[in-house]
GUDREN-388176 format. One record per atom (N, C-alpha, C): residue number from 1; x negated, y, z; atom name. Coordinates in Angstrom, 1 decimal. Layout:
N
+-----+--------+--------+--------+------+
: pos :   east :  north :     up : site :
+-----+--------+--------+--------+------+
: NUM :      X :      Y :      Z :   CA :
...
+-----+--------+--------+--------+------+
//
This chain:
171
+-----+--------+--------+--------+------+
: pos :   east :  north :     up : site :
+-----+--------+--------+--------+------+
:   1 :   -0.8 :   -1.2 :    0.0 :    N :
:   1 :    0.0 :    0.0 :    0.0 :   CA :
:   1 :   -0.9 :    1.2 :    0.0 :    C :
:   2 :   -0.7 :    2.1 :   -1.0 :    N :
:   2 :   -1.4 :    3.4 :   -1.0 :   CA :
:   2 :   -0.4 :    4.5 :   -1.0 :    C :
:   3 :   -0.5 :    5.4 :    0.0 :    N :
:   3 :    0.4 :    6.5 :    0.1 :   CA :
:   3 :    0.1 :    7.6 :   -0.9 :    C :
:   4 :    1.1 :    8.1 :   -1.6 :    N :
:   4 :    0.9 :    9.2 :   -2.5 :   CA :
:   4 :    0.8 :   10.5 :   -1.8 :    C :
:   5 :   -0.3 :   11.2 :   -2.1 :    N :
:   5 :   -0.5 :   12.5 :   -1.5 :   CA :
:   5 :   -0.6 :   13.5 :   -2.6 :    C :
:   6 :   -0.3 :   14.8 :   -2.2 :    N :
:   6 :   -0.3 :   15.9 :   -3.2 :   CA :
:   6 :    0.5 :   15.6 :   -4.4 :    C :
:   7 :    1.7 :   15.0 :   -4.2 :    N :
:   7 :    2.6 :   14.7 :   -5.3 :   CA :
:   7 :    3.5 :   15.9 :   -5.5 :    C :
:   8 :    4.1 :   15.9 :   -6.6 :    N :
:   8 :    5.1 :   17.0 :   -6.9 :   CA :
:   8 :    6.5 :   16.4 :   -6.9 :    C :
:   9 :    7.4 :   17.1 :   -6.2 :    N :
:   9 :    8.8 :   16.6 :   -6.1 :   CA :
:   9 :    9.6 :   17.8 :   -6.7 :    C :
:  10 :   10.6 :   17.4 :   -7.5 :    N :
:  10 :   11.5 :   18.4 :   -8.1 :   CA :
:  10 :   12.9 :   18.1 :   -7.7 :    C :
:  11 :   13.6 :   19.2 :   -7.4 :    N :
:  11 :   15.1 :   19.1 :   -7.1 :   CA :
:  11 :   15.8 :   19.6 :   -8.2 :    C :
:  12 :   16.7 :   18.8 :   -8.8 :    N :
:  12 :   17.6 :   19.3 :   -9.9 :   CA :
:  12 :   19.0 :   19.4 :   -9.2 :    C :
:  13 :   19.3 :   20.7 :   -9.0 :    N :
:  13 :   20.5 :   21.0 :   -8.1 :   CA :
:  13 :   21.7 :   21.5 :   -9.0 :    C :
:  14 :   22.8 :   20.7 :   -8.9 :    N :
:  14 :   24.0 :   21.1 :   -9.5 :   CA :
:  14 :   24.8 :   22.0 :   -8.6 :    C :
:  15 :   24.9 :   23.2 :   -8.9 :    N :
:  15 :   25.6 :   24.2 :   -8.1 :   CA :
:  15 :   26.8 :   24.7 :   -8.8 :    C :
:  16 :   27.5 :   23.9 :   -9.6 :    N :
:  16 :   28.7 :   24.2 :  -10.4 :   CA :
:  16 :   29.9 :   24.4 :   -9.4 :    C :
:  17 :   31.0 :   25.0 :   -9.9 :    N :
:  17 :   32.1 :   25.2 :   -9.1 :   CA :
:  17 :   32.7 :   24.0 :   -8.3 :    C :
:  18 :   32.5 :   22.8 :   -8.8 :    N :
:  18 :   33.1 :   21.6 :   -8.2 :   CA :
:  18 :   32.3 :   21.3 :   -6.9 :    C :
:  19 :   31.1 :   21.9 :   -6.7 :    N :
:  19 :   30.3 :   21.7 :   -5.5 :   CA :
:  19 :   30.9 :   22.5 :   -4.3 :    C :
:  20 :   31.8 :   23.5 :   -4.6 :    N :
:  20 :   32.4 :   24.3 :   -3.5 :   CA :
:  20 :   33.6 :   23.6 :   -2.9 :    C :
:  21 :   33.9 :   22.4 :   -3.3 :    N :
:  21 :   35.0 :   21.7 :   -2.7 :   CA :
:  21 :   34.6 :   21.0 :   -1.4 :    C :
:  22 :   35.5 :   21.0 :   -0.5 :    N :
:  22 :   35.3 :   20.3 :    0.8 :   CA :
:  22 :   36.7 :   20.2 :    1.5 :    C :
:  23 :   37.0 :   19.0 :    2.0 :    N :
:  23 :   38.3 :   18.8 :    2.6 :   CA :
:  23 :   38.3 :   19.1 :    4.1 :    C :
:  24 :   37.1 :   19.1 :    4.7 :    N :
:  24 :   37.0 :   19.3 :    6.1 :   CA :
:  24 :   36.3 :   20.6 :    6.4 :    C :
:  25 :   35.5 :   20.7 :    7.4 :    N :
:  25 :   34.8 :   21.9 :    7.8 :   CA :
:  25 :   33.5 :   22.1 :    6.8 :    C :
:  26 :   33.1 :   21.0 :    6.3 :    N :
:  26 :   31.8 :   21.0 :    5.5 :   CA :
:  26 :   32.2 :   20.9 :    4.0 :    C :
:  27 :   31.6 :   21.8 :    3.2 :    N :
:  27 :   31.7 :   21.8 :    1.8 :   CA :
:  27 :   30.5 :   21.0 :    1.2 :    C :
:  28 :   30.7 :   20.5 :    0.0 :    N :
:  28 :   29.6 :   19.8 :   -0.7 :   CA :
:  28 :   28.3 :   20.7 :   -0.9 :    C :
:  29 :   28.6 :   22.0 :   -1.1 :    N :
:  29 :   27.4 :   22.9 :   -1.2 :   CA :
:  29 :   26.6 :   23.0 :    0.0 :    C :
:  30 :   27.2 :   22.9 :    1.2 :    N :
:  30 :   26.5 :   23.0 :    2.5 :   CA :
:  30 :   25.7 :   21.7 :    2.7 :    C :
:  31 :   26.3 :   20.5 :    2.3 :    N :
:  31 :   25.7 :   19.2 :    2.5 :   CA :
:  31 :   24.4 :   19.2 :    1.6 :    C :
:  32 :   24.6 :   19.8 :    0.4 :    N :
:  32 :   23.5 :   19.8 :   -0.6 :   CA :
:  32 :   22.3 :   20.7 :    0.0 :    C :
:  33 :   22.7 :   21.8 :    0.5 :    N :
:  33 :   21.6 :   22.7 :    1.1 :   CA :
:  33 :   20.9 :   22.1 :    2.3 :    C :
:  34 :   21.7 :   21.4 :    3.1 :    N :
:  34 :   21.0 :   20.8 :    4.3 :   CA :
:  34 :   20.1 :   19.6 :    3.9 :    C :
:  35 :   20.6 :   18.8 :    2.9 :    N :
:  35 :   19.8 :   17.7 :    2.4 :   CA :
:  35 :   18.5 :   18.2 :    1.8 :    C :
:  36 :   18.6 :   19.2 :    0.9 :    N :
:  36 :   17.4 :   19.7 :    0.2 :   CA :
:  36 :   16.4 :   20.3 :    1.2 :    C :
:  37 :   17.0 :   21.1 :    2.2 :    N :
:  37 :   16.1 :   21.7 :    3.2 :   CA :
:  37 :   15.3 :   20.7 :    4.0 :    C :
:  38 :   16.0 :   19.7 :    4.5 :    N :
:  38 :   15.3 :   18.7 :    5.3 :   CA :
:  38 :   14.2 :   17.9 :    4.5 :    C :
:  39 :   14.6 :   17.5 :    3.3 :    N :
:  39 :   13.7 :   16.7 :    2.5 :   CA :
:  39 :   12.5 :   17.6 :    2.0 :    C :
:  40 :   12.8 :   18.8 :    1.6 :    N :
:  40 :   11.7 :   19.7 :    1.1 :   CA :
:  40 :   10.7 :   20.0 :    2.2 :    C :
:  41 :   11.2 :   20.2 :    3.4 :    N :
:  41 :   10.3 :   20.4 :    4.6 :   CA :
:  41 :    9.5 :   19.2 :    4.9 :    C :
:  42 :   10.1 :   18.0 :    4.8 :    N :
:  42 :    9.3 :   16.8 :    5.1 :   CA :
:  42 :    8.2 :   16.6 :    4.0 :    C :
:  43 :    8.5 :   16.9 :    2.8 :    N :
:  43 :    7.6 :   16.7 :    1.7 :   CA :
:  43 :    6.4 :   17.7 :    1.8 :    C :
:  44 :    6.7 :   19.0 :    2.1 :    N :
:  44 :    5.7 :   20.0 :    2.1 :   CA :
:  44 :    4.8 :   20.0 :    3.4 :    C :
:  45 :    5.3 :   19.4 :    4.4 :    N :
:  45 :    4.5 :   19.2 :    5.7 :   CA :
:  45 :    3.3 :   18.4 :    5.4 :    C :
:  46 :    3.3 :   17.5 :    4.4 :    N :
:  46 :    2.2 :   16.6 :    4.2 :   CA :
:  46 :    1.4 :   16.9 :    2.9 :    C :
:  47 :    1.5 :   18.2 :    2.5 :    N :
:  47 :    0.7 :   18.7 :    1.4 :   CA :
:  47 :    1.3 :   18.5 :    0.0 :    C :
:  48 :    2.5 :   18.1 :   -0.1 :    N :
:  48 :    3.1 :   17.9 :   -1.4 :   CA :
:  48 :    3.7 :   19.2 :   -1.9 :    C :
:  49 :    3.9 :   19.3 :   -3.2 :    N :
:  49 :    4.5 :   20.5 :   -3.8 :   CA :
:  49 :    6.0 :   20.2 :   -4.1 :    C :
:  50 :    6.8 :   21.2 :   -4.1 :    N :
:  50 :    8.2 :   21.1 :   -4.5 :   CA :
:  50 :    8.6 :   22.2 :   -5.5 :    C :
:  51 :    9.4 :   21.8 :   -6.4 :    N :
:  51 :   10.0 :   22.8 :   -7.4 :   CA :
:  51 :   11.5 :   22.5 :   -7.5 :    C :
:  52 :   12.2 :   23.4 :   -8.2 :    N :
:  52 :   13.6 :   23.2 :   -8.4 :   CA :
:  52 :   14.1 :   23.8 :   -9.7 :    C :
:  53 :   15.2 :   23.2 :  -10.2 :    N :
:  53 :   16.0 :   23.8 :  -11.3 :   CA :
:  53 :   17.4 :   23.9 :  -10.7 :    C :
:  54 :   18.0 :   25.1 :  -10.8 :    N :
:  54 :   19.3 :   25.3 :  -10.3 :   CA :
:  54 :   20.3 :   25.5 :  -11.4 :    C :
:  55 :   21.4 :   24.7 :  -11.4 :    N :
:  55 :   22.4 :   24.7 :  -12.5 :   CA :
:  55 :   23.7 :   25.3 :  -12.0 :    C :
:  56 :   24.2 :   26.3 :  -12.6 :    N :
:  56 :   25.5 :   26.8 :  -12.4 :   CA :
:  56 :   26.4 :   26.6 :  -13.6 :    C :
:  57 :   26.4 :   27.6 :  -14.5 :    N :
:  57 :   27.0 :   27.3 :  -15.8 :   CA :
:  57 :   25.9 :   27.0 :  -16.9 :    C :
:  58 :   24.7 :   27.0 :  -16.4 :    N :
:  58 :   23.5 :   26.6 :  -17.2 :   CA :
:  58 :   22.4 :   26.6 :  -16.3 :    C :
:  59 :   21.2 :   26.2 :  -16.7 :    N :
:  59 :   20.0 :   26.3 :  -15.9 :   CA :
:  59 :   19.6 :   27.7 :  -15.8 :    C :
:  60 :   19.9 :   28.3 :  -14.6 :    N :
:  60 :   19.7 :   29.8 :  -14.5 :   CA :
:  60 :   18.5 :   30.1 :  -13.6 :    C :
:  61 :   18.0 :   29.2 :  -12.8 :    N :
:  61 :   16.9 :   29.5 :  -11.9 :   CA :
:  61 :   15.9 :   28.3 :  -12.0 :    C :
:  62 :   14.6 :   28.6 :  -12.2 :    N :
:  62 :   13.5 :   27.6 :  -12.1 :   CA :
:  62 :   12.5 :   28.1 :  -11.1 :    C :
:  63 :   12.3 :   27.3 :  -10.1 :    N :
:  63 :   11.2 :   27.6 :   -9.1 :   CA :
:  63 :   10.1 :   26.6 :   -9.4 :    C :
:  64 :    8.9 :   27.1 :   -9.8 :    N :
:  64 :    7.8 :   26.3 :  -10.1 :   CA :
:  64 :    7.3 :   25.5 :   -8.8 :    C :
:  65 :    6.7 :   24.4 :   -9.0 :    N :
:  65 :    6.3 :   23.5 :   -7.9 :   CA :
:  65 :    5.1 :   24.2 :   -7.1 :    C :
:  66 :    5.4 :   24.4 :   -5.8 :    N :
:  66 :    4.4 :   24.9 :   -4.9 :   CA :
:  66 :    4.5 :   24.2 :   -3.6 :    C :
:  67 :    3.5 :   24.4 :   -2.8 :    N :
:  67 :    3.6 :   23.8 :   -1.4 :   CA :
:  67 :    3.8 :   24.8 :   -0.4 :    C :
:  68 :    4.1 :   24.3 :    0.8 :    N :
:  68 :    4.2 :   25.2 :    2.0 :   CA :
:  68 :    5.6 :   25.5 :    2.4 :    C :
:  69 :    5.6 :   26.0 :    3.6 :    N :
:  69 :    6.9 :   26.4 :    4.3 :   CA :
:  69 :    7.6 :   27.5 :    3.5 :    C :
:  70 :    6.8 :   28.5 :    3.0 :    N :
:  70 :    7.4 :   29.6 :    2.2 :   CA :
:  70 :    8.1 :   29.1 :    1.0 :    C :
:  71 :    7.6 :   28.1 :    0.3 :    N :
:  71 :    8.3 :   27.6 :   -0.8 :   CA :
:  71 :    9.7 :   27.0 :   -0.4 :    C :
:  72 :    9.7 :   26.3 :    0.7 :    N :
:  72 :   11.0 :   25.7 :    1.2 :   CA :
:  72 :   12.0 :   26.9 :    1.4 :    C :
:  73 :   11.5 :   27.9 :    2.1 :    N :
:  73 :   12.4 :   29.1 :    2.3 :   CA :
:  73 :   12.9 :   29.8 :    1.1 :    C :
:  74 :   12.0 :   29.9 :    0.1 :    N :
:  74 :   12.4 :   30.5 :   -1.2 :   CA :
:  74 :   13.4 :   29.6 :   -1.9 :    C :
:  75 :   13.3 :   28.3 :   -1.8 :    N :
:  75 :   14.3 :   27.4 :   -2.4 :   CA :
:  75 :   15.6 :   27.6 :   -1.8 :    C :
:  76 :   15.6 :   27.6 :   -0.4 :    N :
:  76 :   16.9 :   27.7 :    0.3 :   CA :
:  76 :   17.5 :   29.1 :    0.0 :    C :
:  77 :   16.7 :   30.1 :   -0.1 :    N :
:  77 :   17.2 :   31.5 :   -0.4 :   CA :
:  77 :   17.8 :   31.5 :   -1.8 :    C :
:  78 :   17.1 :   30.9 :   -2.8 :    N :
:  78 :   17.7 :   30.8 :   -4.1 :   CA :
:  78 :   19.0 :   30.1 :   -4.2 :    C :
:  79 :   19.1 :   29.1 :   -3.4 :    N :
:  79 :   20.4 :   28.3 :   -3.4 :   CA :
:  79 :   21.5 :   29.2 :   -2.7 :    C :
:  80 :   21.2 :   29.9 :   -1.7 :    N :
:  80 :   22.2 :   30.6 :   -0.9 :   CA :
:  80 :   22.6 :   32.0 :   -1.6 :    C :
:  81 :   21.7 :   32.6 :   -2.3 :    N :
:  81 :   22.0 :   34.0 :   -2.8 :   CA :
:  81 :   22.4 :   34.0 :   -4.3 :    C :
:  82 :   22.3 :   32.9 :   -4.9 :    N :
:  82 :   22.7 :   32.9 :   -6.4 :   CA :
:  82 :   24.2 :   33.1 :   -6.5 :    C :
:  83 :   24.6 :   33.8 :   -7.5 :    N :
:  83 :   26.0 :   34.0 :   -7.7 :   CA :
:  83 :   26.7 :   32.7 :   -8.0 :    C :
:  84 :   27.9 :   32.5 :   -7.5 :    N :
:  84 :   28.7 :   31.3 :   -7.8 :   CA :
:  84 :   29.2 :   31.4 :   -9.2 :    C :
:  85 :   29.2 :   30.3 :   -9.9 :    N :
:  85 :   29.7 :   30.2 :  -11.2 :   CA :
:  85 :   31.2 :   30.5 :  -11.2 :    C :
:  86 :   31.7 :   31.3 :  -12.1 :    N :
:  86 :   33.1 :   31.7 :  -12.2 :   CA :
:  86 :   33.9 :   30.5 :  -12.7 :    C :
:  87 :   35.2 :   30.6 :  -12.4 :    N :
:  87 :   36.2 :   29.6 :  -12.8 :   CA :
:  87 :   36.5 :   29.9 :  -14.3 :    C :
:  88 :   36.9 :   28.8 :  -15.0 :    N :
:  88 :   37.2 :   29.0 :  -16.4 :   CA :
:  88 :   36.0 :   29.0 :  -17.3 :    C :
:  89 :   34.9 :   28.6 :  -16.8 :    N :
:  89 :   33.6 :   28.6 :  -17.6 :   CA :
:  89 :   33.5 :   27.4 :  -18.4 :    C :
:  90 :   34.4 :   26.5 :  -18.3 :    N :
:  90 :   34.3 :   25.2 :  -19.0 :   CA :
:  90 :   33.8 :   24.2 :  -18.0 :    C :
:  91 :   33.6 :   22.9 :  -18.4 :    N :
:  91 :   33.2 :   21.9 :  -17.5 :   CA :
:  91 :   31.7 :   22.0 :  -17.3 :    C :
:  92 :   31.2 :   21.2 :  -16.4 :    N :
:  92 :   29.8 :   21.1 :  -16.1 :   CA :
:  92 :   29.2 :   20.2 :  -17.2 :    C :
:  93 :   28.0 :   20.6 :  -17.6 :    N :
:  93 :   27.3 :   19.9 :  -18.6 :   CA :
:  93 :   26.0 :   19.5 :  -18.0 :    C :
:  94 :   26.0 :   18.4 :  -17.2 :    N :
:  94 :   24.9 :   17.9 :  -16.5 :   CA :
:  94 :   23.7 :   17.6 :  -17.4 :    C :
:  95 :   24.0 :   17.2 :  -18.6 :    N :
:  95 :   22.9 :   16.8 :  -19.6 :   CA :
:  95 :   22.0 :   18.0 :  -19.8 :    C :
:  96 :   22.5 :   19.2 :  -19.7 :    N :
:  96 :   21.7 :   20.4 :  -19.9 :   CA :
:  96 :   20.6 :   20.5 :  -18.8 :    C :
:  97 :   21.0 :   20.2 :  -17.6 :    N :
:  97 :   20.1 :   20.3 :  -16.5 :   CA :
:  97 :   19.0 :   19.2 :  -16.7 :    C :
:  98 :   19.4 :   18.0 :  -17.0 :    N :
:  98 :   18.5 :   16.9 :  -17.2 :   CA :
:  98 :   17.5 :   17.1 :  -18.3 :    C :
:  99 :   18.0 :   17.6 :  -19.5 :    N :
:  99 :   17.2 :   17.9 :  -20.6 :   CA :
:  99 :   16.2 :   19.0 :  -20.3 :    C :
: 100 :   16.7 :   20.0 :  -19.6 :    N :
: 100 :   15.8 :   21.1 :  -19.2 :   CA :
: 100 :   14.7 :   20.6 :  -18.3 :    C :
: 101 :   15.0 :   19.7 :  -17.4 :    N :
: 101 :   14.0 :   19.1 :  -16.5 :   CA :
: 101 :   13.0 :   18.4 :  -17.3 :    C :
: 102 :   13.4 :   17.6 :  -18.3 :    N :
: 102 :   12.5 :   16.9 :  -19.1 :   CA :
: 102 :   11.5 :   17.8 :  -19.8 :    C :
: 103 :   11.9 :   19.0 :  -20.2 :    N :
: 103 :   11.1 :   19.9 :  -20.9 :   CA :
: 103 :   10.2 :   20.7 :  -19.9 :    C :
: 104 :   10.6 :   20.9 :  -18.7 :    N :
: 104 :    9.9 :   21.7 :  -17.7 :   CA :
: 104 :    8.9 :   20.9 :  -16.9 :    C :
: 105 :    9.3 :   19.7 :  -16.4 :    N :
: 105 :    8.4 :   18.9 :  -15.6 :   CA :
: 105 :    7.5 :   18.0 :  -16.5 :    C :
: 106 :    6.2 :   18.4 :  -16.6 :    N :
: 106 :    5.3 :   17.7 :  -17.4 :   CA :
: 106 :    4.6 :   16.5 :  -16.7 :    C :
: 107 :    4.1 :   16.8 :  -15.5 :    N :
: 107 :    3.3 :   15.7 :  -14.8 :   CA :
: 107 :    4.3 :   14.8 :  -14.2 :    C :
: 108 :    3.9 :   13.5 :  -14.0 :    N :
: 108 :    4.7 :   12.5 :  -13.3 :   CA :
: 108 :    5.0 :   13.0 :  -11.9 :    C :
: 109 :    6.3 :   13.0 :  -11.6 :    N :
: 109 :    6.8 :   13.5 :  -10.3 :   CA :
: 109 :    7.9 :   12.7 :   -9.8 :    C :
: 110 :    8.3 :   13.0 :   -8.6 :    N :
: 110 :    9.5 :   12.4 :   -8.0 :   CA :
: 110 :   10.6 :   13.5 :   -8.2 :    C :
: 111 :   11.7 :   13.1 :   -8.8 :    N :
: 111 :   12.8 :   14.0 :   -9.1 :   CA :
: 111 :   14.0 :   13.6 :   -8.4 :    C :
: 112 :   14.6 :   14.5 :   -7.6 :    N :
: 112 :   15.9 :   14.3 :   -6.9 :   CA :
: 112 :   17.0 :   15.0 :   -7.6 :    C :
: 113 :   17.9 :   14.3 :   -8.2 :    N :
: 113 :   19.1 :   14.9 :   -8.8 :   CA :
: 113 :   20.2 :   14.9 :   -7.8 :    C :
: 114 :   20.6 :   16.2 :   -7.3 :    N :
: 114 :   21.6 :   16.3 :   -6.3 :   CA :
: 114 :   22.8 :   16.9 :   -7.0 :    C :
: 115 :   23.9 :   16.1 :   -7.1 :    N :
: 115 :   25.1 :   16.5 :   -7.8 :   CA :
: 115 :   26.3 :   15.7 :   -7.4 :    C :
: 116 :   27.4 :   16.1 :   -7.7 :    N :
: 116 :   28.6 :   15.3 :   -7.5 :   CA :
: 116 :   28.9 :   14.5 :   -8.8 :    C :
: 117 :   28.2 :   14.7 :   -9.8 :    N :
: 117 :   28.2 :   14.0 :  -11.1 :   CA :
: 117 :   29.6 :   14.1 :  -11.7 :    C :
: 118 :   30.3 :   15.2 :  -11.4 :    N :
: 118 :   31.6 :   15.5 :  -12.1 :   CA :
: 118 :   31.2 :   16.4 :  -13.3 :    C :
: 119 :   31.1 :   15.8 :  -14.5 :    N :
: 119 :   30.5 :   16.4 :  -15.6 :   CA :
: 119 :   31.1 :   15.9 :  -16.9 :    C :
: 120 :   30.9 :   16.7 :  -17.9 :    N :
: 120 :   31.2 :   16.2 :  -19.3 :   CA :
: 120 :   30.4 :   14.9 :  -19.5 :    C :
: 121 :   30.9 :   14.0 :  -20.3 :    N :
: 121 :   30.1 :   12.8 :  -20.6 :   CA :
: 121 :   28.8 :   13.1 :  -21.4 :    C :
: 122 :   27.9 :   12.2 :  -21.4 :    N :
: 122 :   26.6 :   12.4 :  -22.1 :   CA :
: 122 :   25.4 :   12.6 :  -21.3 :    C :
: 123 :   25.5 :   12.6 :  -19.9 :    N :
: 123 :   24.4 :   12.8 :  -19.1 :   CA :
: 123 :   23.6 :   11.5 :  -18.8 :    C :
: 124 :   24.1 :   10.4 :  -19.1 :    N :
: 124 :   23.5 :    9.1 :  -18.7 :   CA :
: 124 :   22.2 :    8.9 :  -19.5 :    C :
: 125 :   22.2 :    9.2 :  -20.8 :    N :
: 125 :   21.0 :    9.0 :  -21.6 :   CA :
: 125 :   19.9 :    9.9 :  -21.2 :    C :
: 126 :   20.1 :   11.2 :  -21.0 :    N :
: 126 :   19.0 :   12.1 :  -20.5 :   CA :
: 126 :   18.5 :   11.7 :  -19.1 :    C :
: 127 :   19.4 :   11.1 :  -18.3 :    N :
: 127 :   18.9 :   10.7 :  -17.0 :   CA :
: 127 :   18.0 :    9.4 :  -17.1 :    C :
: 128 :   18.4 :    8.5 :  -18.0 :    N :
: 128 :   17.5 :    7.4 :  -18.3 :   CA :
: 128 :   16.2 :    7.7 :  -18.9 :    C :
: 129 :   16.2 :    8.7 :  -19.8 :    N :
: 129 :   14.9 :    9.2 :  -20.4 :   CA :
: 129 :   14.0 :    9.8 :  -19.3 :    C :
: 130 :   14.6 :   10.6 :  -18.4 :    N :
: 130 :   13.9 :   11.2 :  -17.3 :   CA :
: 130 :   13.3 :   10.1 :  -16.4 :    C :
: 131 :   14.1 :    9.0 :  -16.2 :    N :
: 131 :   13.6 :    8.0 :  -15.3 :   CA :
: 131 :   12.5 :    7.1 :  -15.9 :    C :
: 132 :   12.3 :    7.2 :  -17.2 :    N :
: 132 :   11.3 :    6.4 :  -17.9 :   CA :
: 132 :    9.9 :    7.1 :  -17.6 :    C :
: 133 :    9.9 :    8.4 :  -17.3 :    N :
: 133 :    8.6 :    9.1 :  -17.1 :   CA :
: 133 :    8.4 :    9.4 :  -15.6 :    C :
: 134 :    9.5 :    9.6 :  -14.9 :    N :
: 134 :    9.3 :   10.0 :  -13.5 :   CA :
: 134 :   10.1 :    9.1 :  -12.6 :    C :
: 135 :    9.8 :    9.2 :  -11.3 :    N :
: 135 :   10.6 :    8.5 :  -10.2 :   CA :
: 135 :   11.8 :    9.3 :  -10.0 :    C :
: 136 :   13.0 :    8.8 :  -10.3 :    N :
: 136 :   14.2 :    9.6 :  -10.2 :   CA :
: 136 :   15.1 :    9.0 :   -9.1 :    C :
: 137 :   15.5 :    9.9 :   -8.2 :    N :
: 137 :   16.5 :    9.5 :   -7.2 :   CA :
: 137 :   17.7 :   10.3 :   -7.3 :    C :
: 138 :   18.9 :    9.7 :   -7.5 :    N :
: 138 :   20.1 :   10.4 :   -7.7 :   CA :
: 138 :   20.9 :   10.4 :   -6.4 :    C :
: 139 :   21.3 :   11.6 :   -6.0 :    N :
: 139 :   22.0 :   11.8 :   -4.7 :   CA :
: 139 :   23.4 :   12.3 :   -5.1 :    C :
: 140 :   24.4 :   11.5 :   -4.8 :    N :
: 140 :   25.8 :   11.9 :   -5.2 :   CA :
: 140 :   26.5 :   12.5 :   -4.0 :    C :
: 141 :   27.0 :   13.8 :   -4.2 :    N :
: 141 :   27.7 :   14.5 :   -3.2 :   CA :
: 141 :   29.2 :   14.1 :   -3.3 :    C :
: 142 :   29.8 :   13.6 :   -2.3 :    N :
: 142 :   31.1 :   13.0 :   -2.4 :   CA :
: 142 :   31.9 :   13.5 :   -1.1 :    C :
: 143 :   33.2 :   13.9 :   -1.3 :    N :
: 143 :   34.1 :   14.2 :   -0.3 :   CA :
: 143 :   35.1 :   13.1 :   -0.1 :    C :
: 144 :   35.5 :   12.7 :    1.1 :    N :
: 144 :   36.5 :   11.6 :    1.2 :   CA :
: 144 :   37.8 :   11.9 :    0.5 :    C :
: 145 :   38.2 :   13.2 :    0.4 :    N :
: 145 :   39.4 :   13.5 :   -0.3 :   CA :
: 145 :   39.4 :   13.2 :   -1.8 :    C :
: 146 :   38.2 :   13.1 :   -2.4 :    N :
: 146 :   38.0 :   12.8 :   -3.8 :   CA :
: 146 :   38.3 :   11.3 :   -4.1 :    C :
: 147 :   38.3 :   10.5 :   -3.1 :    N :
: 147 :   38.5 :    9.0 :   -3.3 :   CA :
: 147 :   40.0 :    8.7 :   -3.2 :    C :
: 148 :   40.8 :    9.3 :   -2.4 :    N :
: 148 :   42.2 :    9.1 :   -2.3 :   CA :
: 148 :   43.0 :   10.3 :   -1.8 :    C :
: 149 :   44.1 :   10.6 :   -2.5 :    N :
: 149 :   44.9 :   11.8 :   -2.1 :   CA :
: 149 :   45.9 :   11.3 :   -1.1 :    C :
: 150 :   46.2 :   12.2 :   -0.1 :    N :
: 150 :   47.3 :   11.9 :    0.8 :   CA :
: 150 :   48.7 :   12.0 :    0.1 :    C :
: 151 :   49.7 :   11.3 :    0.6 :    N :
: 151 :   51.0 :   11.3 :    0.0 :   CA :
: 151 :   51.7 :   12.6 :    0.4 :    C :
: 152 :   51.7 :   13.6 :   -0.5 :    N :
: 152 :   52.3 :   14.9 :   -0.2 :   CA :
: 152 :   53.4 :   15.3 :   -1.2 :    C :
: 153 :   53.7 :   14.5 :   -2.1 :    N :
: 153 :   54.7 :   14.8 :   -3.1 :   CA :
: 153 :   54.0 :   15.6 :   -4.3 :    C :
: 154 :   54.8 :   16.5 :   -4.8 :    N :
: 154 :   54.2 :   17.4 :   -5.9 :   CA :
: 154 :   53.3 :   18.5 :   -5.4 :    C :
: 155 :   52.1 :   18.5 :   -5.9 :    N :
: 155 :   51.1 :   19.5 :   -5.4 :   CA :
: 155 :   50.5 :   20.2 :   -6.6 :    C :
: 156 :   50.5 :   21.6 :   -6.6 :    N :
: 156 :   49.8 :   22.3 :   -7.6 :   CA :
: 156 :   48.3 :   22.2 :   -7.4 :    C :
: 157 :   47.6 :   21.8 :   -8.4 :    N :
: 157 :   46.1 :   21.6 :   -8.3 :   CA :
: 157 :   45.4 :   22.4 :   -9.4 :    C :
: 158 :   44.3 :   23.1 :   -9.1 :    N :
: 158 :   43.6 :   23.9 :  -10.0 :   CA :
: 158 :   42.2 :   23.2 :  -10.2 :    C :
: 159 :   41.8 :   23.0 :  -11.4 :    N :
: 159 :   40.5 :   22.5 :  -11.7 :   CA :
: 159 :   39.4 :   23.5 :  -11.5 :    C :
: 160 :   38.5 :   23.3 :  -10.6 :    N :
: 160 :   37.4 :   24.2 :  -10.2 :   CA :
: 160 :   36.5 :   24.5 :  -11.4 :    C :
: 161 :   36.4 :   23.6 :  -12.3 :    N :
: 161 :   35.4 :   23.8 :  -13.4 :   CA :
: 161 :   36.1 :   24.6 :  -14.5 :    C :
: 162 :   37.3 :   24.3 :  -14.9 :    N :
: 162 :   37.9 :   25.0 :  -16.1 :   CA :
: 162 :   38.9 :   26.0 :  -15.7 :    C :
: 163 :   39.5 :   26.0 :  -14.5 :    N :
: 163 :   40.5 :   26.9 :  -14.1 :   CA :
: 163 :   41.9 :   26.5 :  -14.4 :    C :
: 164 :   42.0 :   25.3 :  -15.1 :    N :
: 164 :   43.3 :   24.8 :  -15.5 :   CA :
: 164 :   44.2 :   24.4 :  -14.3 :    C :
: 165 :   45.4 :   24.7 :  -14.3 :    N :
: 165 :   46.3 :   24.4 :  -13.2 :   CA :
: 165 :   47.3 :   23.3 :  -13.7 :    C :
: 166 :   47.7 :   22.4 :  -12.9 :    N :
: 166 :   48.7 :   21.4 :  -13.2 :   CA :
: 166 :   49.4 :   20.9 :  -11.9 :    C :
: 167 :   50.6 :   20.4 :  -12.1 :    N :
: 167 :   51.4 :   19.9 :  -11.0 :   CA :
: 167 :   51.1 :   18.3 :  -11.0 :    C :
: 168 :   50.7 :   17.9 :   -9.8 :    N :
: 168 :   50.3 :   16.4 :   -9.6 :   CA :
: 168 :   51.2 :   15.8 :   -8.6 :    C :
: 169 :   51.8 :   14.7 :   -8.9 :    N :
: 169 :   52.6 :   13.9 :   -8.0 :   CA :
: 169 :   51.7 :   13.0 :   -7.2 :    C :
: 170 :   51.5 :   13.2 :   -5.9 :    N :
: 170 :   50.5 :   12.4 :   -5.1 :   CA :
: 170 :   51.2 :   11.2 :   -4.5 :    C :
: 171 :   52.5 :   11.0 :   -4.8 :    N :
: 171 :   53.2 :    9.9 :   -4.2 :   CA :
: 171 :   52.9 :    8.6 :   -4.9 :    C :
+-----+--------+--------+--------+------+
//
């Protein structure tokens, strides 16, 4: 067993409107921020570098891989202060984030894809291509309410990604 030192880790963060959902006190965006903060701090404590690509309606922020506590704080600041993607922007196109990562991350790295994977189809192939070159770990953000709806009768529901509204019978 040989421990990898001074490796680069990249966070591919899906911050699309569907990440703002949460049925309890905690939203998926908060879970994402906490996970990334803890993992980034653990990685940088041992001399590793971290970088990130943030996706809203497109890849709008790229933080180059650097080490240290300041880099973790910059990543958390970028996640918290970036404007939220507006509704009605169309669906999430996760393949854009994955393809952008393939073009940005040149050296072999560990890549953490943090998303709810609610996206337009077509992201599977870019994820597979990314996994051929890098060590890829996919983290799925999931809320219990997304698995089963309570029996409430007719409920108006708005799609966070497209802004479309519809009446759904939850019975």
